[in-house]
Gaussian input, Z-matrix of N, CA and C with variables (Angstrom, degrees):
# hf/3-21g

backbone

0 1
 N
 C     1     B1
 C     2     B2     1     A1
 N     3     B3     2     A2     1     D1
 C     4     B4     3     A3     2     D2
 C     5     B5     4     A4     3     D3
 N     6     B6     5     A5     4     D4
 C     7     B7     6     A6     5     D5
 C     8     B8     7     A7     6     D6
 N     9     B9     8     A8     7     D7
 C    10    B10     9     A9     8     D8
 C    11    B11    10    A10     9     D9
 N    12    B12    11    A11    10    D10
 C    13    B13    12    A12    11    D11
 C    14    B14    13    A13    12    D12
 N    15    B15    14    A14    13    D13
 C    16    B16    15    A15    14    D14
 C    17    B17    16    A16    15    D15
 N    18    B18    17    A17    16    D16
 C    19    B19    18    A18    17    D17
 C    20    B20    19    A19    18    D18
 N    21    B21    20    A20    19    D19
 C    22    B22    21    A21    20    D20
 C    23    B23    22    A22    21    D21
 N    24    B24    23    A23    22    D22
 C    25    B25    24    A24    23    D23
 C    26    B26    25    A25    24    D24
 N    27    B27    26    A26    25    D25
 C    28    B28    27    A27    26    D26
 C    29    B29    28    A28    27    D27
 N    30    B30    29    A29    28    D28
 C    31    B31    30    A30    29    D29
 C    32    B32    31    A31    30    D30
 N    33    B33    32    A32    31    D31
 C    34    B34    33    A33    32    D32
 C    35    B35    34    A34    33    D33
 N    36    B36    35    A35    34    D34
 C    37    B37    36    A36    35    D35
 C    38    B38    37    A37    36    D36
 N    39    B39    38    A38    37    D37
 C    40    B40    39    A39    38    D38
 C    41    B41    40    A40    39    D39
 N    42    B42    41    A41    40    D40
 C    43    B43    42    A42    41    D41
 C    44    B44    43    A43    42    D42
 N    45    B45    44    A44    43    D43
 C    46    B46    45    A45    44    D44
 C    47    B47    46    A46    45    D45
 N    48    B48    47    A47    46    D46
 C    49    B49    48    A48    47    D47
 C    50    B50    49    A49    48    D48
 N    51    B51    50    A50    49    D49
 C    52    B52    51    A51    50    D50
 C    53    B53    52    A52    51    D51
 N    54    B54    53    A53    52    D52
 C    55    B55    54    A54    53    D53
 C    56    B56    55    A55    54    D54
 N    57    B57    56    A56    55    D55
 C    58    B58    57    A57    56    D56
 C    59    B59    58    A58    57    D57
 N    60    B60    59    A59    58    D58
 C    61    B61    60    A60    59    D59
 C    62    B62    61    A61    60    D60
 N    63    B63    62    A62    61    D61
 C    64    B64    63    A63    62    D62
 C    65    B65    64    A64    63    D63
 N    66    B66    65    A65    64    D64
 C    67    B67    66    A66    65    D65
 C    68    B68    67    A67    66    D66
 N    69    B69    68    A68    67    D67
 C    70    B70    69    A69    68    D68
 C    71    B71    70    A70    69    D69
 N    72    B72    71    A71    70    D70
 C    73    B73    72    A72    71    D71
 C    74    B74    73    A73    72    D72
 N    75    B75    74    A74    73    D73
 C    76    B76    75    A75    74    D74
 C    77    B77    76    A76    75    D75
 N    78    B78    77    A77    76    D76
 C    79    B79    78    A78    77    D77
 C    80    B80    79    A79    78    D78
 N    81    B81    80    A80    79    D79
 C    82    B82    81    A81    80    D80
 C    83    B83    82    A82    81    D81
 N    84    B84    83    A83    82    D82
 C    85    B85    84    A84    83    D83
 C    86    B86    85    A85    84    D84
 N    87    B87    86    A86    85    D85
 C    88    B88    87    A87    86    D86
 C    89    B89    88    A88    87    D87
 N    90    B90    89    A89    88    D88
 C    91    B91    90    A90    89    D89
 C    92    B92    91    A91    90    D90
 N    93    B93    92    A92    91    D91
 C    94    B94    93    A93    92    D92
 C    95    B95    94    A94    93    D93
 N    96    B96    95    A95    94    D94
 C    97    B97    96    A96    95    D95
 C    98    B98    97    A97    96    D96
 N    99    B99    98    A98    97    D97
 C   100   B100    99    A99    98    D98
 C   101   B101   100   A100    99    D99
 N   102   B102   101   A101   100   D100
 C   103   B103   102   A102   101   D101
 C   104   B104   103   A103   102   D102
 N   105   B105   104   A104   103   D103
 C   106   B106   105   A105   104   D104
 C   107   B107   106   A106   105   D105
 N   108   B108   107   A107   106   D106
 C   109   B109   108   A108   107   D107
 C   110   B110   109   A109   108   D108
 N   111   B111   110   A110   109   D109
 C   112   B112   111   A111   110   D110
 C   113   B113   112   A112   111   D111
 N   114   B114   113   A113   112   D112
 C   115   B115   114   A114   113   D113
 C   116   B116   115   A115   114   D114
 N   117   B117   116   A116   115   D115
 C   118   B118   117   A117   116   D116
 C   119   B119   118   A118   117   D117
 N   120   B120   119   A119   118   D118
 C   121   B121   120   A120   119   D119
 C   122   B122   121   A121   120   D120
 N   123   B123   122   A122   121   D121
 C   124   B124   123   A123   122   D122
 C   125   B125   124   A124   123   D123
 N   126   B126   125   A125   124   D124
 C   127   B127   126   A126   125   D125
 C   128   B128   127   A127   126   D126
 N   129   B129   128   A128   127   D127
 C   130   B130   129   A129   128   D128
 C   131   B131   130   A130   129   D129
 N   132   B132   131   A131   130   D130
 C   133   B133   132   A132   131   D131
 C   134   B134   133   A133   132   D132
 N   135   B135   134   A134   133   D133
 C   136   B136   135   A135   134   D134
 C   137   B137   136   A136   135   D135
 N   138   B138   137   A137   136   D136
 C   139   B139   138   A138   137   D137
 C   140   B140   139   A139   138   D138
 N   141   B141   140   A140   139   D139
 C   142   B142   141   A141   140   D140
 C   143   B143   142   A142   141   D141
 N   144   B144   143   A143   142   D142
 C   145   B145   144   A144   143   D143
 C   146   B146   145   A145   144   D144
 N   147   B147   146   A146   145   D145
 C   148   B148   147   A147   146   D146
 C   149   B149   148   A148   147   D147
 N   150   B150   149   A149   148   D148
 C   151   B151   150   A150   149   D149
 C   152   B152   151   A151   150   D150
 N   153   B153   152   A152   151   D151
 C   154   B154   153   A153   152   D152
 C   155   B155   154   A154   153   D153
 N   156   B156   155   A155   154   D154
 C   157   B157   156   A156   155   D155
 C   158   B158   157   A157   156   D156
 N   159   B159   158   A158   157   D157
 C   160   B160   159   A159   158   D158
 C   161   B161   160   A160   159   D159
 N   162   B162   161   A161   160   D160
 C   163   B163   162   A162   161   D161
 C   164   B164   163   A163   162   D162
 N   165   B165   164   A164   163   D163
 C   166   B166   165   A165   164   D164
 C   167   B167   166   A166   165   D165
 N   168   B168   167   A167   166   D166
 C   169   B169   168   A168   167   D167
 C   170   B170   169   A169   168   D168
 N   171   B171   170   A170   169   D169
 C   172   B172   171   A171   170   D170
 C   173   B173   172   A172   171   D171
 N   174   B174   173   A173   172   D172
 C   175   B175   174   A174   173   D173
 C   176   B176   175   A175   174   D174
 N   177   B177   176   A176   175   D175
 C   178   B178   177   A177   176   D176
 C   179   B179   178   A178   177   D177
 N   180   B180   179   A179   178   D178
 C   181   B181   180   A180   179   D179
 C   182   B182   181   A181   180   D180
 N   183   B183   182   A182   181   D181
 C   184   B184   183   A183   182   D182
 C   185   B185   184   A184   183   D183
 N   186   B186   185   A185   184   D184
 C   187   B187   186   A186   185   D185
 C   188   B188   187   A187   186   D186
 N   189   B189   188   A188   187   D187
 C   190   B190   189   A189   188   D188
 C   191   B191   190   A190   189   D189
 N   192   B192   191   A191   190   D190
 C   193   B193   192   A192   191   D191
 C   194   B194   193   A193   192   D192
 N   195   B195   194   A194   193   D193
 C   196   B196   195   A195   194   D194
 C   197   B197   196   A196   195   D195
 N   198   B198   197   A197   196   D196
 C   199   B199   198   A198   197   D197
 C   200   B200   199   A199   198   D198
 N   201   B201   200   A200   199   D199
 C   202   B202   201   A201   200   D200
 C   203   B203   202   A202   201   D201
 N   204   B204   203   A203   202   D202
 C   205   B205   204   A204   203   D203
 C   206   B206   205   A205   204   D204
 N   207   B207   206   A206   205   D205
 C   208   B208   207   A207   206   D206
 C   209   B209   208   A208   207   D207
 N   210   B210   209   A209   208   D208
 C   211   B211   210   A210   209   D209
 C   212   B212   211   A211   210   D210
 N   213   B213   212   A212   211   D211
 C   214   B214   213   A213   212   D212
 C   215   B215   214   A214   213   D213
 N   216   B216   215   A215   214   D214
 C   217   B217   216   A216   215   D215
 C   218   B218   217   A217   216   D216
 N   219   B219   218   A218   217   D217
 C   220   B220   219   A219   218   D218
 C   221   B221   220   A220   219   D219
 N   222   B222   221   A221   220   D220
 C   223   B223   222   A222   221   D221
 C   224   B224   223   A223   222   D222
 N   225   B225   224   A224   223   D223
 C   226   B226   225   A225   224   D224
 C   227   B227   226   A226   225   D225
 N   228   B228   227   A227   226   D226
 C   229   B229   228   A228   227   D227
 C   230   B230   229   A229   228   D228
 N   231   B231   230   A230   229   D229
 C   232   B232   231   A231   230   D230
 C   233   B233   232   A232   231   D231
 N   234   B234   233   A233   232   D232
 C   235   B235   234   A234   233   D233
 C   236   B236   235   A235   234   D234
 N   237   B237   236   A236   235   D235
 C   238   B238   237   A237   236   D236
 C   239   B239   238   A238   237   D237
 N   240   B240   239   A239   238   D238
 C   241   B241   240   A240   239   D239
 C   242   B242   241   A241   240   D240
 N   243   B243   242   A242   241   D241
 C   244   B244   243   A243   242   D242
 C   245   B245   244   A244   243   D243
 N   246   B246   245   A245   244   D244
 C   247   B247   246   A246   245   D245
 C   248   B248   247   A247   246   D246
 N   249   B249   248   A248   247   D247
 C   250   B250   249   A249   248   D248
 C   251   B251   250   A250   249   D249
 N   252   B252   251   A251   250   D250
 C   253   B253   252   A252   251   D251
 C   254   B254   253   A253   252   D252
 N   255   B255   254   A254   253   D253
 C   256   B256   255   A255   254   D254
 C   257   B257   256   A256   255   D255
 N   258   B258   257   A257   256   D256
 C   259   B259   258   A258   257   D257
 C   260   B260   259   A259   258   D258
 N   261   B261   260   A260   259   D259
 C   262   B262   261   A261   260   D260
 C   263   B263   262   A262   261   D261
 N   264   B264   263   A263   262   D262
 C   265   B265   264   A264   263   D263
 C   266   B266   265   A265   264   D264
 N   267   B267   266   A266   265   D265
 C   268   B268   267   A267   266   D266
 C   269   B269   268   A268   267   D267
 N   270   B270   269   A269   268   D268
 C   271   B271   270   A270   269   D269
 C   272   B272   271   A271   270   D270
 N   273   B273   272   A272   271   D271
 C   274   B274   273   A273   272   D272
 C   275   B275   274   A274   273   D273
 N   276   B276   275   A275   274   D274
 C   277   B277   276   A276   275   D275
 C   278   B278   277   A277   276   D276
 N   279   B279   278   A278   277   D277
 C   280   B280   279   A279   278   D278
 C   281   B281   280   A280   279   D279
 N   282   B282   281   A281   280   D280
 C   283   B283   282   A282   281   D281
 C   284   B284   283   A283   282   D282
 N   285   B285   284   A284   283   D283
 C   286   B286   285   A285   284   D284
 C   287   B287   286   A286   285   D285
 N   288   B288   287   A287   286   D286
 C   289   B289   288   A288   287   D287
 C   290   B290   289   A289   288   D288
 N   291   B291   290   A290   289   D289
 C   292   B292   291   A291   290   D290
 C   293   B293   292   A292   291   D291

   B1=1.4455
   B2=1.5222
   B3=1.3015
   B4=1.4509
   B5=1.5192
   B6=1.2924
   B7=1.4854
   B8=1.5357
   B9=1.3329
   B10=1.4633
   B11=1.5289
   B12=1.2892
   B13=1.4760
   B14=1.5098
   B15=1.2962
   B16=1.4717
   B17=1.5325
   B18=1.2947
   B19=1.4744
   B20=1.5019
   B21=1.3237
   B22=1.4490
   B23=1.5353
   B24=1.3403
   B25=1.4613
   B26=1.5396
   B27=1.3153
   B28=1.4629
   B29=1.5051
   B30=1.3079
   B31=1.4670
   B32=1.5215
   B33=1.3116
   B34=1.4822
   B35=1.5262
   B36=1.3443
   B37=1.4482
   B38=1.5177
   B39=1.3498
   B40=1.4387
   B41=1.5410
   B42=1.3188
   B43=1.4446
   B44=1.5193
   B45=1.3042
   B46=1.4789
   B47=1.5381
   B48=1.3440
   B49=1.4800
   B50=1.5075
   B51=1.3373
   B52=1.4512
   B53=1.5090
   B54=1.3344
   B55=1.4765
   B56=1.5477
   B57=1.3139
   B58=1.4623
   B59=1.5295
   B60=1.3167
   B61=1.4647
   B62=1.5247
   B63=1.3262
   B64=1.4403
   B65=1.5092
   B66=1.3050
   B67=1.4914
   B68=1.5072
   B69=1.3545
   B70=1.4662
   B71=1.5276
   B72=1.3032
   B73=1.4767
   B74=1.5079
   B75=1.3196
   B76=1.4654
   B77=1.5261
   B78=1.3351
   B79=1.4734
   B80=1.5283
   B81=1.3256
   B82=1.4782
   B83=1.5457
   B84=1.3231
   B85=1.4810
   B86=1.5248
   B87=1.3276
   B88=1.4438
   B89=1.5373
   B90=1.3517
   B91=1.4596
   B92=1.5472
   B93=1.3237
   B94=1.4743
   B95=1.5288
   B96=1.3160
   B97=1.4770
   B98=1.5159
   B99=1.3448
   B100=1.4501
   B101=1.5043
   B102=1.3242
   B103=1.4658
   B104=1.5456
   B105=1.2969
   B106=1.4785
   B107=1.5245
   B108=1.3115
   B109=1.4841
   B110=1.5264
   B111=1.3030
   B112=1.4683
   B113=1.5261
   B114=1.3149
   B115=1.4885
   B116=1.5192
   B117=1.3346
   B118=1.4610
   B119=1.5166
   B120=1.3533
   B121=1.4495
   B122=1.5525
   B123=1.3108
   B124=1.4614
   B125=1.5097
   B126=1.3340
   B127=1.4605
   B128=1.5189
   B129=1.3268
   B130=1.4567
   B131=1.5015
   B132=1.3123
   B133=1.4648
   B134=1.5386
   B135=1.3360
   B136=1.4542
   B137=1.5576
   B138=1.3196
   B139=1.4521
   B140=1.5333
   B141=1.3153
   B142=1.4663
   B143=1.5328
   B144=1.3178
   B145=1.4740
   B146=1.5420
   B147=1.3114
   B148=1.4733
   B149=1.5171
   B150=1.3378
   B151=1.4594
   B152=1.5096
   B153=1.3023
   B154=1.4705
   B155=1.5062
   B156=1.3247
   B157=1.4662
   B158=1.5154
   B159=1.3109
   B160=1.4961
   B161=1.5284
   B162=1.3180
   B163=1.4727
   B164=1.5363
   B165=1.3201
   B166=1.4752
   B167=1.5157
   B168=1.3203
   B169=1.4663
   B170=1.5487
   B171=1.3039
   B172=1.4876
   B173=1.5400
   B174=1.3255
   B175=1.4673
   B176=1.5575
   B177=1.3179
   B178=1.4902
   B179=1.5250
   B180=1.3288
   B181=1.4669
   B182=1.5053
   B183=1.3198
   B184=1.4540
   B185=1.5408
   B186=1.3530
   B187=1.4803
   B188=1.5284
   B189=1.3369
   B190=1.4754
   B191=1.5256
   B192=1.3237
   B193=1.4717
   B194=1.5100
   B195=1.3480
   B196=1.4518
   B197=1.5211
   B198=1.3156
   B199=1.4629
   B200=1.5248
   B201=1.3260
   B202=1.4781
   B203=1.5118
   B204=1.3428
   B205=1.4441
   B206=1.5318
   B207=1.3316
   B208=1.4658
   B209=1.5110
   B210=1.3058
   B211=1.4644
   B212=1.5344
   B213=1.3138
   B214=1.4694
   B215=1.5229
   B216=1.3115
   B217=1.4752
   B218=1.5150
   B219=1.3335
   B220=1.4586
   B221=1.5156
   B222=1.3317
   B223=1.4678
   B224=1.5252
   B225=1.3431
   B226=1.4315
   B227=1.5352
   B228=1.3154
   B229=1.4558
   B230=1.5281
   B231=1.3205
   B232=1.4723
   B233=1.5451
   B234=1.3233
   B235=1.4523
   B236=1.5196
   B237=1.3329
   B238=1.4407
   B239=1.5096
   B240=1.3026
   B241=1.4833
   B242=1.5283
   B243=1.3227
   B244=1.4446
   B245=1.5369
   B246=1.3318
   B247=1.4792
   B248=1.5513
   B249=1.3501
   B250=1.4827
   B251=1.5043
   B252=1.2988
   B253=1.4704
   B254=1.5350
   B255=1.3148
   B256=1.4673
   B257=1.5360
   B258=1.3068
   B259=1.4652
   B260=1.5220
   B261=1.3260
   B262=1.4906
   B263=1.5296
   B264=1.2916
   B265=1.5002
   B266=1.5302
   B267=1.3384
   B268=1.4511
   B269=1.5416
   B270=1.3259
   B271=1.4487
   B272=1.5420
   B273=1.3344
   B274=1.4596
   B275=1.5208
   B276=1.3397
   B277=1.4469
   B278=1.5252
   B279=1.3373
   B280=1.4442
   B281=1.5196
   B282=1.3543
   B283=1.4501
   B284=1.5479
   B285=1.2896
   B286=1.4514
   B287=1.5146
   B288=1.3344
   B289=1.4486
   B290=1.5302
   B291=1.3329
   B292=1.4911
   B293=1.4796
   A1=107.59
   A2=115.35
   A3=121.79
   A4=111.24
   A5=117.64
   A6=122.90
   A7=111.66
   A8=117.04
   A9=120.78
   A10=109.46
   A11=118.10
   A12=122.25
   A13=111.01
   A14=116.63
   A15=121.46
   A16=110.39
   A17=117.48
   A18=122.05
   A19=110.68
   A20=117.79
   A21=122.45
   A22=111.03
   A23=117.01
   A24=121.47
   A25=110.87
   A26=117.22
   A27=121.55
   A28=110.78
   A29=118.48
   A30=122.76
   A31=111.12
   A32=115.63
   A33=119.88
   A34=109.80
   A35=118.12
   A36=122.00
   A37=112.13
   A38=116.52
   A39=120.72
   A40=111.79
   A41=117.21
   A42=122.42
   A43=112.47
   A44=119.02
   A45=122.55
   A46=109.76
   A47=115.08
   A48=119.02
   A49=112.83
   A50=117.16
   A51=123.70
   A52=108.02
   A53=115.92
   A54=120.84
   A55=107.64
   A56=115.67
   A57=122.02
   A58=111.04
   A59=116.22
   A60=122.19
   A61=107.75
   A62=116.68
   A63=122.34
   A64=106.63
   A65=116.15
   A66=123.18
   A67=107.85
   A68=115.24
   A69=121.30
   A70=109.31
   A71=115.17
   A72=120.76
   A73=108.22
   A74=119.56
   A75=127.75
   A76=113.11
   A77=117.66
   A78=119.90
   A79=113.06
   A80=116.44
   A81=122.92
   A82=111.56
   A83=115.44
   A84=123.42
   A85=108.55
   A86=116.50
   A87=121.24
   A88=110.60
   A89=115.51
   A90=120.10
   A91=110.97
   A92=116.76
   A93=122.09
   A94=108.21
   A95=115.43
   A96=121.31
   A97=104.41
   A98=116.12
   A99=118.00
   A100=112.66
   A101=119.11
   A102=122.77
   A103=112.49
   A104=119.81
   A105=120.59
   A106=110.93
   A107=117.19
   A108=121.22
   A109=107.18
   A110=117.49
   A111=120.89
   A112=111.19
   A113=114.55
   A114=120.56
   A115=111.25
   A116=117.21
   A117=121.82
   A118=111.75
   A119=116.47
   A120=120.75
   A121=113.06
   A122=117.52
   A123=120.38
   A124=113.38
   A125=118.16
   A126=122.93
   A127=108.70
   A128=117.24
   A129=120.77
   A130=110.30
   A131=115.22
   A132=120.16
   A133=109.67
   A134=117.19
   A135=121.75
   A136=111.07
   A137=116.91
   A138=120.80
   A139=112.16
   A140=118.51
   A141=122.35
   A142=114.08
   A143=116.79
   A144=121.15
   A145=111.75
   A146=113.06
   A147=120.58
   A148=114.28
   A149=116.24
   A150=120.28
   A151=110.34
   A152=116.56
   A153=120.67
   A154=110.66
   A155=115.50
   A156=120.20
   A157=110.50
   A158=116.58
   A159=120.47
   A160=110.95
   A161=117.38
   A162=120.58
   A163=111.12
   A164=116.13
   A165=121.25
   A166=111.47
   A167=117.00
   A168=121.37
   A169=112.28
   A170=117.01
   A171=118.33
   A172=112.18
   A173=116.48
   A174=119.85
   A175=112.13
   A176=115.90
   A177=117.97
   A178=114.59
   A179=115.20
   A180=118.97
   A181=109.25
   A182=116.34
   A183=124.64
   A184=112.13
   A185=118.38
   A186=119.66
   A187=110.75
   A188=117.96
   A189=121.88
   A190=113.59
   A191=118.07
   A192=121.28
   A193=110.92
   A194=118.14
   A195=120.58
   A196=111.07
   A197=116.33
   A198=121.46
   A199=111.36
   A200=116.09
   A201=119.21
   A202=111.41
   A203=116.58
   A204=120.67
   A205=110.61
   A206=117.41
   A207=120.28
   A208=111.79
   A209=118.05
   A210=122.09
   A211=110.71
   A212=117.71
   A213=119.85
   A214=111.17
   A215=117.18
   A216=121.02
   A217=111.01
   A218=119.55
   A219=121.94
   A220=113.64
   A221=116.89
   A222=120.57
   A223=114.02
   A224=117.28
   A225=120.96
   A226=111.90
   A227=117.37
   A228=121.41
   A229=110.56
   A230=114.35
   A231=119.26
   A232=110.51
   A233=115.68
   A234=121.34
   A235=106.13
   A236=116.89
   A237=121.94
   A238=109.40
   A239=115.58
   A240=120.81
   A241=107.64
   A242=116.00
   A243=119.19
   A244=110.12
   A245=115.05
   A246=120.55
   A247=105.70
   A248=113.06
   A249=119.22
   A250=107.09
   A251=117.64
   A252=122.36
   A253=109.23
   A254=115.10
   A255=121.59
   A256=108.05
   A257=116.79
   A258=121.24
   A259=109.74
   A260=114.03
   A261=122.38
   A262=108.86
   A263=114.98
   A264=122.07
   A265=106.19
   A266=117.27
   A267=121.48
   A268=113.50
   A269=116.84
   A270=120.26
   A271=112.35
   A272=116.12
   A273=118.80
   A274=112.99
   A275=117.39
   A276=121.81
   A277=112.52
   A278=117.63
   A279=119.78
   A280=114.31
   A281=117.85
   A282=122.62
   A283=108.58
   A284=116.41
   A285=121.39
   A286=112.16
   A287=115.13
   A288=124.06
   A289=107.22
   A290=115.24
   A291=118.75
   A292=110.12
   D1=137.22
   D2=177.63
   D3=-58.19
   D4=139.03
   D5=-176.85
   D6=-57.76
   D7=-40.79
   D8=-179.85
   D9=-64.41
   D10=-43.35
   D11=178.18
   D12=-64.94
   D13=-42.88
   D14=178.77
   D15=-61.77
   D16=-43.45
   D17=178.22
   D18=-63.16
   D19=-42.69
   D20=178.84
   D21=-62.00
   D22=-47.10
   D23=179.99
   D24=-63.99
   D25=-38.93
   D26=177.51
   D27=-60.46
   D28=-46.10
   D29=178.33
   D30=-65.14
   D31=-39.72
   D32=178.93
   D33=-62.67
   D34=-46.70
   D35=179.59
   D36=-62.55
   D37=-38.53
   D38=-178.19
   D39=-65.64
   D40=-28.23
   D41=-177.51
   D42=-97.59
   D43=-3.21
   D44=-174.82
   D45=-66.11
   D46=147.79
   D47=178.56
   D48=-84.94
   D49=34.62
   D50=178.84
   D51=-143.54
   D52=156.04
   D53=177.89
   D54=-76.97
   D55=120.05
   D56=-176.99
   D57=-130.78
   D58=133.99
   D59=173.09
   D60=-134.54
   D61=142.40
   D62=175.16
   D63=-111.58
   D64=128.00
   D65=-174.29
   D66=-124.46
   D67=128.99
   D68=-178.87
   D69=-89.24
   D70=130.11
   D71=-179.67
   D72=-92.54
   D73=162.20
   D74=-3.80
   D75=-87.80
   D76=-5.06
   D77=-176.31
   D78=-77.15
   D79=-9.71
   D80=-179.70
   D81=60.52
   D82=51.80
   D83=-178.88
   D84=-95.85
   D85=131.40
   D86=175.82
   D87=-68.84
   D88=126.70
   D89=174.39
   D90=-112.62
   D91=-15.18
   D92=176.75
   D93=-158.37
   D94=140.19
   D95=172.66
   D96=-147.47
   D97=114.36
   D98=-178.65
   D99=-74.42
   D100=167.11
   D101=-175.70
   D102=-55.66
   D103=-38.57
   D104=179.52
   D105=-65.62
   D106=-38.71
   D107=177.83
   D108=-64.78
   D109=-45.72
   D110=-179.37
   D111=-57.82
   D112=-45.54
   D113=179.68
   D114=-65.12
   D115=-44.80
   D116=-177.78
   D117=-59.25
   D118=-40.26
   D119=-175.65
   D120=-102.79
   D121=4.88
   D122=173.70
   D123=65.20
   D124=35.19
   D125=-179.63
   D126=-128.70
   D127=146.29
   D128=174.46
   D129=-87.13
   D130=168.33
   D131=177.84
   D132=-59.70
   D133=-38.81
   D134=-179.67
   D135=-65.19
   D136=-32.89
   D137=179.15
   D138=-77.41
   D139=-15.98
   D140=-176.77
   D141=-104.10
   D142=-54.62
   D143=-170.58
   D144=-62.15
   D145=131.82
   D146=179.05
   D147=82.24
   D148=0.84
   D149=179.60
   D150=-114.28
   D151=156.31
   D152=-179.96
   D153=-86.74
   D154=159.55
   D155=176.13
   D156=-56.59
   D157=-37.61
   D158=179.26
   D159=-62.81
   D160=-36.64
   D161=179.91
   D162=-73.94
   D163=-39.81
   D164=-175.53
   D165=-77.27
   D166=-37.55
   D167=-177.09
   D168=-126.01
   D169=67.08
   D170=179.77
   D171=-62.27
   D172=-20.61
   D173=-179.51
   D174=-68.75
   D175=-11.22
   D176=178.23
   D177=-79.73
   D178=-9.52
   D179=176.95
   D180=-55.38
   D181=136.51
   D182=178.78
   D183=71.15
   D184=15.44
   D185=174.51
   D186=-108.15
   D187=-0.96
   D188=176.68
   D189=83.28
   D190=1.23
   D191=-178.72
   D192=-68.81
   D193=-49.52
   D194=-179.74
   D195=-56.44
   D196=-41.21
   D197=-178.80
   D198=-65.39
   D199=-37.43
   D200=176.41
   D201=-61.44
   D202=-48.07
   D203=178.35
   D204=-61.16
   D205=-46.93
   D206=178.50
   D207=-55.67
   D208=-42.95
   D209=-178.53
   D210=-66.31
   D211=-42.02
   D212=176.49
   D213=-61.38
   D214=-46.18
   D215=-179.69
   D216=-64.81
   D217=-39.52
   D218=-177.26
   D219=-75.34
   D220=-39.37
   D221=-174.85
   D222=-97.82
   D223=-24.69
   D224=-175.63
   D225=81.52
   D226=-0.99
   D227=179.81
   D228=-84.65
   D229=132.53
   D230=-178.07
   D231=-70.81
   D232=149.35
   D233=171.77
   D234=-104.36
   D235=127.44
   D236=179.65
   D237=-127.97
   D238=133.23
   D239=176.23
   D240=-149.97
   D241=145.61
   D242=174.28
   D243=-81.67
   D244=-27.08
   D245=177.23
   D246=-147.62
   D247=147.43
   D248=173.55
   D249=-152.07
   D250=116.69
   D251=-176.69
   D252=-77.12
   D253=127.64
   D254=175.85
   D255=-149.61
   D256=145.57
   D257=176.87
   D258=-107.78
   D259=124.78
   D260=-178.88
   D261=-115.84
   D262=145.89
   D263=174.65
   D264=-96.14
   D265=92.90
   D266=-177.45
   D267=-67.61
   D268=-23.38
   D269=-174.99
   D270=-97.68
   D271=-14.56
   D272=-174.70
   D273=76.93
   D274=9.08
   D275=-176.12
   D276=-123.35
   D277=20.89
   D278=176.85
   D279=87.68
   D280=14.29
   D281=177.61
   D282=-98.52
   D283=102.17
   D284=-170.45
   D285=-88.32
   D286=142.51
   D287=177.40
   D288=-125.40
   D289=133.64
   D290=178.57
   D291=-105.27

């Protein structure tokens, strides 16, 4: 992707009125997380960018989330759900939110 286009999309995502993260496959490394995403998951940009989902959210182990991402990346098939129960530690101190 052209650098100018990539920069434009990055700025657009950062200003979007929705929580957005861009994750690079197959290692699932965060390359972008807009302010709403950061607020929703209680993580700063520094805590997200350049790190994998497994590093940022170790509490997701055994919840099937990693496997969902792996399957989407391997098959290219979208995962769609109206609801999906998951427990996240928004504080980074073991305080889980569902």
